[in-house]
C-alpha positions in Angstrom: 5.7 25.7 -12.2 6.8 22.3 -11.1 6.8 19.4 -13.5 4.2 17.5 -11.4 1.8 20.5 -11.4 2.2 20.8 -15.2 1.5 17.1 -15.7 -1.5 17.2 -13.4 -3.0 20.2 -15.2 -2.5 18.8 -18.7 -3.5 15.2 -17.8 -6.6 16.3 -15.9 -7.9 18.3 -18.9 -7.1 15.4 -21.3 -8.2 12.4 -19.2 -10.5 13.8 -16.5 -10.5 12.8 -12.9 -9.8 9.2 -11.9 -12.8 6.9 -11.5 -13.7 6.2 -7.9 -14.7 2.6 -7.1 -17.9 1.3 -5.8 -16.7 1.1 -2.3 -20.2 0.4 -0.8 -20.7 -2.6 -3.1 -17.4 -4.1 -2.2 -18.1 -3.8 1.5 -21.5 -5.4 1.0 -20.1 -8.4 -0.8 -18.1 -9.7 2.1 -17.8 -13.5 1.6 -16.0 -16.3 3.3 -15.8 -17.6 6.8 -14.3 -16.0 9.9 -10.9 -17.5 10.7 -11.8 -17.2 14.4 -15.3 -18.6 14.8 -16.0 -20.1 11.3 -19.3 -18.2 11.0 -19.9 -16.3 7.7 -18.3 -12.9 7.7 -21.6 -11.3 6.8 -22.8 -12.0 10.4 -19.9 -10.1 11.9 -19.6 -6.4 12.8 -16.3 -4.8 11.8 -15.6 -1.5 13.5 -13.2 0.8 11.5 -13.8 3.9 13.7 -10.5 3.6 15.7 -7.0 3.2 14.5 -7.2 -0.5 15.2 -9.9 -2.4 13.4 -12.1 -4.4 15.8 -13.9 -7.6 14.6 -16.9 -8.7 16.6 -17.8 -12.3 16.2 -21.4 -13.5 16.5 -20.4 -16.5 18.7 -22.1 -16.2 22.1 -19.8 -15.8 25.0 -19.2 -19.1 26.8 -20.1 -21.1 23.6 -17.4 -22.3 21.3 -14.6 -20.4 23.1 -14.9 -21.8 26.7 -11.8 -20.7 28.6 -10.3 -22.5 31.5 -8.9 -19.3 33.0 -11.0 -16.4 33.9 -8.3 -13.8 33.5 -8.8 -10.8 31.2 -7.6 -11.2 27.6 -5.2 -9.0 25.7 -5.8 -7.8 22.1 -4.8 -11.1 20.6 -7.2 -13.1 22.8 -4.5 -14.5 25.1 -4.6 -14.2 28.9 -2.9 -11.0 30.1 0.3 -11.4 32.1 0.1 -10.3 35.7 3.6 -9.1 36.5 
């Protein structure tokens, strides 16, 4: 038996399993303002379903973020290069 297995067996019987945090409560208590649109973070939708997290701001398109160019944007919000 490896040392790690022995420690796990004896510590689990003595201490029990580790406590799991209130993850739902932490996610519900999102506070602060969005660094992009300055709206409260509670108004935003954060999609964690993909490998990259996507933040959807509640600012209507064509509102606060009027663009001079009409080119597509990359993942950072800058116009894509056409080369």
